[in-house]
C-alpha positions as CSV (number, residue, x, y, z in Angstrom):
1,M,5.0,153.2,374.5
2,S,9.0,153.5,373.6
3,L,12.0,151.2,374.0
4,N,13.2,153.9,376.1
5,A,11.2,152.5,378.9
6,G,11.4,148.9,378.5
7,A,9.2,148.3,375.3
8,D,9.3,144.9,373.4
9,P,11.2,146.2,370.1
10,H,8.6,143.2,368.9
11,D,5.6,145.1,370.1
12,V,6.6,148.6,368.8
13,L,6.9,147.1,365.6
14,L,3.2,145.7,365.0
15,V,2.5,148.5,367.7
16,A,3.5,151.1,363.8
17,R,2.1,148.2,361.3
18,A,-1.6,148.4,362.7
19,A,-1.3,151.9,362.5
20,A,0.0,151.9,359.4
21,Y,-2.2,149.4,358.1
22,E,-5.1,151.4,359.3
23,A,-4.3,154.7,357.8
24,V,-4.2,152.8,354.6
25,V,-7.9,151.4,355.4
26,A,-9.6,154.7,356.1
27,A,-7.7,156.1,353.0
28,V,-9.6,153.0,350.4
29,C,-12.7,153.5,352.5
30,I,-12.9,157.3,351.8
31,L,-11.9,156.8,348.4
32,D,-14.9,153.8,347.8
33,E,-17.9,155.4,349.1
34,G,-17.9,157.9,346.7
35,G,-17.5,160.9,349.0
36,D,-16.6,163.2,352.4
37,P,-19.8,161.2,354.6
38,N,-20.6,164.2,356.6
39,A,-20.7,166.4,353.6
40,R,-23.7,168.7,352.1
41,E,-25.5,166.5,348.9
42,S,-24.6,169.8,347.2
43,D,-21.0,168.9,348.2
44,P,-18.5,167.1,345.3
45,G,-17.9,164.0,345.5
46,W,-15.7,161.2,343.4
47,H,-15.5,157.5,341.1
48,L,-12.0,156.2,340.0
49,V,-12.7,155.5,336.4
50,E,-10.2,152.7,334.5
51,T,-8.3,154.5,331.1
52,D,-6.6,152.8,328.9
53,A,-3.1,153.4,328.1
54,D,-4.5,156.6,326.5
55,C,-5.3,157.9,329.7
56,N,-9.1,157.9,328.0
57,P,-12.3,156.7,330.8
58,T,-12.5,153.5,329.4
59,G,-16.2,153.9,331.5
60,R,-15.8,151.4,333.6
61,E,-15.8,152.4,337.8
62,I,-13.4,150.9,340.0
63,G,-15.2,149.8,343.7
64,G,-14.8,147.6,346.3
65,L,-11.1,148.9,347.0
66,H,-10.9,147.9,350.4
67,E,-11.9,144.2,349.9
68,S,-9.0,143.3,348.2
69,L,-7.3,145.7,350.1
70,L,-5.4,142.3,351.2
71,E,-5.1,141.6,348.3
72,T,-2.1,143.1,347.2
73,D,0.0,142.2,349.8
74,P,3.0,141.8,347.3
75,S,3.9,137.7,350.1
76,G,1.1,136.4,348.8
77,H,0.4,135.8,352.4
78,E,-2.9,138.6,352.1
79,G,-1.2,140.3,355.5
80,A,-1.6,137.5,358.0
81,D,2.3,138.1,358.4
82,L,1.9,141.7,359.1
83,W,0.6,140.5,363.3
84,E,3.9,138.0,364.0
């Protein structure tokens, strides 16, 4: 899709938004999975944990980030306006 080829600028914007959104969703899902799903069992993984003000772990794990992704939209529209 190219503006020089006559593409609608709004359509190009929507494609760019969709690509950015999909990249963020993919990254958040990888964080939620705790490791590479194609890795061997002996390979390292990860856990996101909450820390206090001094960066000491509180013992609470953070999960389900993909479920709350749209809630972080600063516009308050939960991403609905991404496709307008």
